[in-house]
N, C-alpha and C positions, 0 to 999 in steps of 0.2 A: 372756800369752804361756804364762806355767808352764800355762796351765787345756787353754790346744791342743795344748800339747808331750804330754801327758798321756791327753787324752783319744786324741790318734793314738798312741799308742806300748798303748791301752785299744788301740785298732780293727789296729792289727798287731796283736799278741797274741793277738787269734779268727781276725782271719783267718790265722792259725800255726796255733795248739792245736785250733781248735772253728770249720771253718769251715763245716759245717755253720749250723751259731745262729748268722754273720751271715748267712748267704743269709737266713735266716731273718727274721732283724732287718731285711732288705733291703727282702723282700715284705711282713712288717708297717709299713715308714718309707712306703712306696710307698702302699703301701693306704690309710692313714692319709690319703693326700697325695689318695689319686684320692673318699674320701669328704669329703675338706673341700670339691672340686672340686664335687661331688654336690650336698653342701647349701648350695651358691650358685650352680650352674646347674642341675641338677632336670633334667637331661637320664640316658635311664635307660644310657648306654652306660658315664659311668665309674661308677653302681653296678657297673653288672656286673663290670670286670673291676677295681672292687675287692674284691669280690666272692669273682671266684675267686686274686687274690694271697691272701687269709683262707683262699681252701682248700686252697690254694695251701701255703700255712704251718704250717696245722691239718696235712696227713698227709704233711711234711718234719715235724715234730713227731713224731707220731704213729711213723713212723718210725725217725726214731732212738730214737727209746723202745725198736723194735725188737729191734731189732737193738747197740745203747751201750745198758742200758738203770744211768739213772742213780742214785741210795740215796734220787730221791725219784721214785720212774715208776708209782707210785701215781697217789700225784697229776698228777701231771703228765697223764695218759694221759686222766683221771676228766677237768681240764680242757679237755681237750684237743677231746675227745667232748663235753659239754656244747655248749664253746665254738661246737664244729661242728652239733651240732641243735638250738644259738636261732637261728642264721647261716640256716639251711637252711629253720628255722620263719616265722625275722621277714619272710629273699625271695621264698618263698612269697607270705604275705600282703600284702604290700609289690602285687606280681607282678597278686595275687588280684584286689588291690581298685583298679588302673590299669584294669587290663581291664572287670569291669564297671560301672566308671563311664561 
């Protein structure tokens, strides 16, 4: 019970003091669920929605870092841009391969 209370308080504090981070975490969590659904069912709609959540979270992280820089701004921006480029290239490769076959 104590673990759940600690988790809930952490969620409450995050929502109060850093709401964009909570939204980004929710988007990333939903994208993980959709990625698992795509892995099981192999329907392209799940993959498309998963990628849209991921791109939205990455865009939100980049905007947040531009507006309110953190102590690790350069590392966060480079990681977000690298993730964006790798996701875009992987998605393009997947859709290119599925339309050729």
